[in-house]
N, C-alpha and C positions, 0 to 999 in steps of 0.2 A: 645451339641452333636457336635463332630468334623466332618469335611468333610472327604470324603473317600480318604485315602492316596494313593490308587491305580490309581486314575484318577487325574492327574496333567497336566497343560498346557505344551505342548512340543514346542521346538523351531521350529520344522518342521511345526507344525500346525499353529503357529503364522506367519511364513513366507508365508504359503498358503493364510491365511486370508489377510495379507498385500498386496500380489500380486493381489488378487481379488479386494481389495479396489482401488488399483492403476488402474487396468483395468476398473473398473466401472466408475471412475472419467474420464478416457480418453474417454470412450464411451458416457457418459451422461453429461460431463462437457463442459466448454468453455475455450478458450485460453485467458489468462490474462498476463499482464506484471507486475512483482513485482519489486518495487524500494526501496531499503534500504536507510534510512535516515542517513546522515553524519552530526554529530554535529560540528559546526564551532566555535561558541562563546557561550559555555554553561554557564549559570548562576548557579553556584553550590549552592548558597543560596536558590533559589526558585526552583531549579531542572528543569529549562526550558532552551530552546535554543533561543537566540535572532535571530540567522540566521542559517537556515538549508540549506543543499545542497542535491540534488539528482542527482548523476552523473553516475548511473548505472541502467540498466533495464534488467531483465531476464524474458524470456517467460516461463510460466508454466501453466499447466492446473488446473482448480479449478471447484468445483461443486457449483452451486447456490442453496442454500436451500430455498430462498425466491421465491417459484414457482409461486406465484400470482403477481409478479412484485415487483417494488421497494417499500420498507416500509418507515416508518418515517412520518414526517408531510407533505411531498409532497411540492407542489407549493402553496404559499400563499403570500398575500400582508401584510406587517407589517409597522410599523412606519419608518422603514429604507428602504422601497421599496419592490420590488419583491424578495422573498427569495425562494430558492429551497433546501429543506432538505430531499433529498432522502437517504435512507439507504438500505443496502443489507447484507445478511449473506452468507458467503462462507465457503467451506470446502476444505482444501488442504492436500494432503497426506504428512505425516511426512517424509516418505522415499524419495519422489520426491523433497520435499523442501530441504532436506540435499544434494541430488544429484545436484540440480540446483543452489540453492541460497547459502547455507552454504559453498559450495566449492569455492565461489568467493574469489579471492585473497584479503586479508585484511578485510574480513568479518567473524569475529570469533563468532558471535551470532548463537546459534544452533536452534532457533525458531523464528517465526515472532514476530515483536515488534510493540507496539503501536506507532503511528507516521509515520510508513512506508506507502508508497503509493502503490495503485494497480490501474492499468489502464485497462479498459474494452473496447477493440477495437470495439466491436459490437455497442455500444452506444456512443463511444468516451467519456465515463465518467471517471473521475479521482477520486478515493475514498481513504480516509484516514482510516487506521486501528485504531479503537477506543478501541477495547478489543480483547484479544486473549484467548480463552478457551483451555487450554492445560492440564487440569486435570479433564476431564469428568469422573464422578464416575463409569460409566459402562465400566469396563475393560473386553473386550471380549478376553477370553483365557489369561487373565492376562497382556494385553498390549494395549496401545492406538495407533491408526493408523492414525488419522487425527488431524489437528488443525482447530477449528471453529473460524472464524474471523467475528467480527461485525464491519462493515464499514459504514462511512457516506461520502457524497459528499464533496470533498476537496474544501476548500476556500483558494484561493491564498493569501499569505501574504508576498510578496517580496522574496520568496525562490528562490534559484538558481537551475534551472532545466536544466540539460544538459546530457541527457541519451543516445543520439544517435538515439532515436526513434523520427521521425519527428512529428507524431501526438501528442506525449507527450510534446516535446520541444516547440510546438507552444502555449501551455498554458502560459508559461512565456512570450513569445514574444507578445501575444495578450494583456496580462495584463500590461506588461511594457510599451507598446505603449500608453496606457491610462494614465500611471503614469508620463511619461516624456514629454508629449506635453506641451510646454511652449511658451509664446509669449515674445520676447525681443524687446526693442525699437531700439537697435543697435547691431551690431555684426553679424558675419556670420561664417560659417564653416561646416565641415562634422563631424557629431557626431555618435558615435557607441553606441549600447545598453550596458548599464552598465558603460559608461564613465561619469565622474563627470564634470559638466558644471557650471561655475560661471561667474559673470559679475562684472567688476570693475578693478581697477588698480592692478598690480602684486606687 
């Protein structure tokens, strides 16, 4: 039996629903900072990037679906020491994402991508997108209005983070300080973060 041909989704109805979704996220959501990843040295054989950079950050509102707090394994002690594996599920409006993020100069991707970062200013948490659900089967009036993002707490791995947001850029500074503290028997000088240092004859 075919559906009634006299009742079909109209563009006007879809726009109304979309505007209501945007407004509800603005009312019940939180402010986040979205950071698209830039691939610097991509390994085409394994499909991974040896060195990623994050040099832009865009403020955008998102709705937290994990209403009971952070999900995941939480805080626990493993054989590698204390590990924090918090995860969170977020929803962002497709319309707002296109207005704020897709419009960035040089950013041609139309939807959120796995590997991009999201900063939550309220908890100072930096999360990495692990999965983007952009084909939810329930099409209200024949259209999708949000992206559902599954995110996990970001583990720093020598990525270059220079977004212009002070709270975000300190993640690299704090972790780099731990990585470059060395003791030398001789030699002196003023060193900058990211500068290569060696000892020996030239």
